[in-house]
N, C-alpha and C positions, 0 to 999 in steps of 0.2 A: 168751343170754337167762337172766336171773337168776330162779330159781323164787320164786314169791310165798309168803307165809306160809300161805295157805290150801292151796296145793299141797303144801307140806311137811307140814302138819297132816294132810292126807288120806293122804299116803304113810305117815306115822307110824301112823295108825289101821289102814291096810291091813297094814302090817308087824306090828303088835301082834296083829291078828286071826290072821294066818298063824302067828305065833309061838305063840299060845295054843291054836290048833287042832292044832298038831304039825307040820304040813307043808302044802304046796300041794296034795298029793294027797288030804288029808283035808278040804279045804274043802267047805262045804255047797253043794248045788245046789238049784234050785227044786224044791219038793215033799219035800225031806228033813225029817225031824224035827229040831227044835233039840236040841243037846246039853244035858243038865241042868247048870245052873250055880247059884251062890249069890251073892247080893249083899247089901250092907247095906241094911236097910229104912229108909225116911224116918221111920218110927215107932219106930225103935230095933230092935235084934236083927238077925237074918238072914232073908232070904227066898229060898227055893229054888224054881226053876221047876217042879220036879216037884210041889210042894205046890199048884200052881194047875191041876193036870190037870182037864180038863172045863170050865174057865172060859175066857172070851175074854181073850187077853193081847196087848197092844200093846208091842212092844219098839222103842224109839225110839233110834236111833244118831245122835248129833250131834257136831259138832266145835266145841270152844271155840276161838274165834279171837281171840287177844289182839294181833294185829298192828295197827299204827296204820292208820287209814283216811284 
């Protein structure tokens, strides 16, 4: 069975998550606090998670799937 593009993308995202968290043992579990991270803001500059403390934050993880349909 040949893996689909979506499956490969999901595996890539999972591998990237594990790589950036350091190891499988340090993966987050339900109820854990999110680690502080910094991303480029859509309004320019940087946005750090810790700067949003006390506010509601929605983090949306999605896969860009460029495979033909």
